[in-house]
N, C-alpha and C positions, 0 to 999 in steps of 0.2 A: 899742028905738030905737038904743041904743049898738051892738047887734049889726049893725044895718043900716048904720050909719056905718062900722063896721070892714070890712064886706063891700065897701062902696062904695070905701073907701080902698084895700083890697087889690086890687080890680078896676082902679082907676086906676093903682096902682103897677105892676101887671102889664102894662097897656097901655103905660106909659112905658118899662118895661124892653124890651119887644118893639120899641117904636119906636126906642129908642136902639140896640139890637142890630142892627136892620135897616139903619139908616143907617150904623152903624159898619162893617158888612160891605160894604155898597154903596160906601162911601167908600174902603175898602181895595182893592176890586176896581178902582175908578176910578183909584186911585193906581198900581196895577200897570200898567194900560192906558197911562196917561199916561207913566209911566216907560219903558215898552216903546217907545212912539212916539218919545220923545225920544232914547232910546239908538240907535234905528235911523234917525235923521234925517240921517245922513251923505249926501253927494251921491251916493255909489255905490249907495244904496238908493232912488233916485228911484222914485216911483210909476209903474208901467207895467203893461201888460196881462200881462206875464210874472209880475209880483209878484202880481197879482190871481189869475192862474192857479195860482200856487203855494199861495196861501191857500185857494182853493176846493178844489183837488185834495188838500189835506191832510186833508179830511174825506171820509167814505165817501159813495158814491152815495145810499145809503138815507137818510143824514142830510140831504143836500141836498134830496132829494125830500120828506122830511117837513117841512123848513123851508119849501119852496115850497108844500107842502100846507096850511100855516096860512092861506094866502090862497085857495087853490083846492083844496078837499077831493077833487076828482075825480082829482087827480094821484097821490094815495096809493093809488088802487085798482089801480095797476099793480104795486105791491109784493107779494111773497109774503105769504100769510096769517100765517106764523109770524114775520114781521119786526115789530120794535117800534121806536118812536121813540127816539132817543138821549136819554140823561139830560141835562138842561140843565146840571147841575153839571159833567159831563164835558166838554161842549162849551165851557163857560166856562173850565174848567181848561186845556184845550188851547189856547184862544185867548190866554189870559194868559201861560202858561208856555212855549208851543211844545213841550211834552212831549206826545206822542201816546199816550194810554192803550192798552196792549197792544203798543206798539212800544218795546222797551227801548233800541234804538239811538238814539232821539230824546233819551233821558236820558243815556246813557253818552257820546254824542258831545260833550256839553257839559261833562261832569264828570270824565272820565278823561283825564289828560294824554296826548297822542299818539293818542288814539282817533279824533279827527277826521281824521287823515291817511288813515284807511281808510274814511271816511264820504263818500259821494258819491250823486248821483242818476243812476240809469241812465235816460237819455232814450230810447236805443234799445239793446236788448240784442242783440248778435250771437250767433252760435251758441256755446252753452256758457257765456255770460257771466252771472254772478250776483254777489251781494254777497261771495262767498267768494274771488273771483279778480279783484277790481278792480285797476287799475294801481297799482303801488307805486313811490313815489319814494324812492330811497335818499338818505341825508344823510351823505355821508362827511366826514371831518375834512379841513380845508384842506390839510394836508400830503399827504394821499392824492391830492388833485386836482392837485398840482404834480409828481407823479412822471411820468417819461417813460421807459418801458421800451425796451430795444432789441429790436425784433421782427423775426424772419427775414422777408425779402422775400417768400418763397413763401407766407407767411400772408396776404399782402395781394394775392395774384393770384387772379383769378376764373377758374375752370376752365370756366365756361359760354362757349360760343362766342359771339362778338359777333354779334348779329343784324344782318342787312342792313337798313340804314336807308333807307326810301323818303322822298324829299324831301317835306316837308310841302306841302299844297295852299295853305296860308295861313300867314303869319308876321307877327310884330310889327314887321317891317322894321328890325331892328337895335335896337329899343327894349327896354330891360330892364323887364319888367312884373312879374316875380316876384322877391321877395326872400327868400332862404332863409338862416336863421340857427339858432343852437343856444344856448339859454339855459343848458344844461348841457353844454357842449362836451366836457367830460371824460368823459361817459358812454361806455363802450366795451362790447366783447363779449369774453367769455373766449376763444373760438376765434381772434379776431384777435390776441390777446396771447399765444397759445401756451399757454393755460390751459384748453383745452377739458376738460370733465368735472370741473372743480374745484368743490367743494361750497360754497366761500365766494363768494357773489355780490358781496360788497363789493370784491373784487379787480378787478371789471370797470370800472375807472376809469383813465384815462391822459391826460396832458397833450398827447400827440402822436398816438397811434394811437387814434382814437375815433370818435364819431358824426359828426364833420365829413366823414369819408370817405363816409358815406351821403348827406349833404347835397350833396356834389360830384357823386355819381352821379345824384341827382335833378335837379340843375341841368343836367347833360349830357342827360338824357333829355327834359327839358322843351325844351331847345334843339333837339333832334332833332325835336320835334313843333311847331316853329315859335314857341315861347314863349320869348322872351328872359328869361334868369334870371341873377341875380347871387347868388353864394354867399359868405357871410361865414364865415370860419373862425377868428375871434378866440379866443384862449385865455382863456376866462372865469375859469378858476382863477387864472391869473396876474394878471388885472385885479382879481379879488377880493383877492388878496394885496397888490397895490399900495395898495388902499384900506383894508387892514386889516379887511376884512369876512369873514364866514363864508358858508357855502353858502346860507343863507336869503336873501342879498341878490343872488342870481344874476339874478333878473328885473329888478332895478334896473339892473344892469350892462348886460344885453342891451337894455333899453329905450333907453338912450342910443345904442347901436349902431343900432337901428331908426330912432330919430328923426334921427340923423345921415344915414342912408341916404335917408330921405324928403326931408330938406332939400336933398340933392344931386341928387335925381331925382324929378320930378313924375309920371313914368310908372308908378311902382310902385303896383299895386293888388291884388297877391296877397302875403301875408305868411305864410310857413310856418316854424314853429318845430319842428324835428325833435328828438325825444327817444328814449330807450331805456327800456323797462320793466325793472323789477328782478325780475319773475317768472321762473320757470324754463321749461324747454323744453316741458313738457306743455301749458302754457297759451299759449305764444307761437309755436307752430309748427303748420302745417297742410299736408296733402298735397292738391294740386289737380292732376288729370290726371297722376298719378304723379310729380309734382315737389313738393319741399318749399318752402314759403314762410314768411317771418317774418310773423306776424299783426300787424295794426295796431289802434289804438284812437284815436278822437278825443276830446280833452279840451277842455271848454268852461268858461271862467271866467264864472260867473253874476253877477258883481259889476261889470259894465261896461255902458255905454249901448248898445253894439253887440250885447249878449247874444243877442237874438232873431235877428238876421241872421247872427251867427256860428253859431248853433245850426242855422238853416235850411241854411246851406252845408254844415255837417258832416253833417247828415242826408242831403242830396242825395248827397254823395260816398260815404257809407256805402251807400246804396241802389244806387248804380252799381257799387261794388265787389261788393256782394252778388249782383248780377245777373251780372257778368262773371267774378268770382272767388269763387264760393260758399265761405263760411267764413273768408275772408281777414280781414274786418273784425270785430273783437270788439264793435263798437258805438260809441255816443256817450255819454260820461260828463260830467256837469256837476259842478263843485266850487265851493264858497263857504264862508264862515265862518271861524272861528278855526283856525289850524294850517295853512292853505293860502293861496296867493297870491290866488286868486279873480278875478284879472283877466287874468293871463298876457299882458299887452301887447295883448290883443285889442280894447281900446278904441281902438287906433290906426286900425283899419279894419274895415268890415263883412266884408271878405274875409280876415280873419286866422284862422289855424287852428294848433292844436298837435296834432301827430301822433306818437304813440308807435309806433315801428317796431321790432318784435321785442323780445326780452328778452336777458338776459345770455348765454344759450347759443346764440343764432343765429349762423350762420357767414356768410361773405361771399356765397356762392352764393344762400343763402336770402334775404339782404337785397337782393341785386341783382334777383332776380325780383320781389320786392315793390315795389321802387323803380319798376320798369317799369310795374307794375300801377297804382301811385299816379299816375305821370305820365300814363298812359292816361286815367284818369277825370278828373284835373284839367284836362288839355288839352281833353277833350271838353266838360267843363262850361264851361271858359273860352270856347271858340269858340261854343258854343250861347248863352251869355250875350251875347257880342259881337254876334251876329246880331240878338238881341232889342233890344239897345241902339241898333243902327244902323237 
């Protein structure tokens, strides 16, 4: 009798331990889920179809099919015989921690300081684009941004003959509809500064001879195609210095410039932020029809409400460049999370874009050809959109 009582007591204790253990683990998991939801409840992470898309695509196709197969077993019949359903523990781990088993980047991106700067999502991969040659944003010290070198005038002359401009068939009738600006106006190119061949990419910064030259060229090319453009050439380095801010606040400075422009002109509906990549010549130069071009890449901030429309525009322009100038566009890259801006002022308009044009080694002739190519596809896209809207 005593033996039976001891067995019953032992069995009851065992069930109680399992019961407590189960609910302790379940409670811990629930705590992580709630904490994750709270920590991501900022307005810039509003629930959208793009967010749902990101959640879904973070899991493999097989895992999703197996998930749907729990309701309809016929769906799993399309999977290979050797495939196996994912372990529930791994799925739960990935959902809770955002760390993807088998992808070390998902862990290192959040744990190693600075690693997130090289982390991005390749929405569209151009020719040769992969995770080893994503755009690199340099972060020079403020005193480097304020330097203004004396550059020989011949370095700023384009040897290419000026193309004969055919009057456009349609124009914006004097209205300025494109606003071109430069959040990193100090970004320059070694050949423009008389430093071609220099191994130190960090020298490609200057307060006077810089990316604003490319913006001015683009403004002229758009004007030639009937699209009125205004180009802002504010010295962002000097404005940062006035505020006592470092390089990381550059987008805050450029935001005030864009907002001021919008307040003064209701016609602006194209916003183009021109940048320069810090990669070297092998990644930023391409030969098309025996002529060298500076390659481009579109960067999308994934943390703004216009994200999907910004992305659609960038994809369209990439595809048009791919058709007319094969190899010119390196693709469309999305960025968000710690260590990056994640918005890039693209919340201001669905037609906002950030274009990296060339790298530190590209010269003025290569940049000029690329600017013409970009003006071609932007103008064609603009006029085709206008026809649809009218």
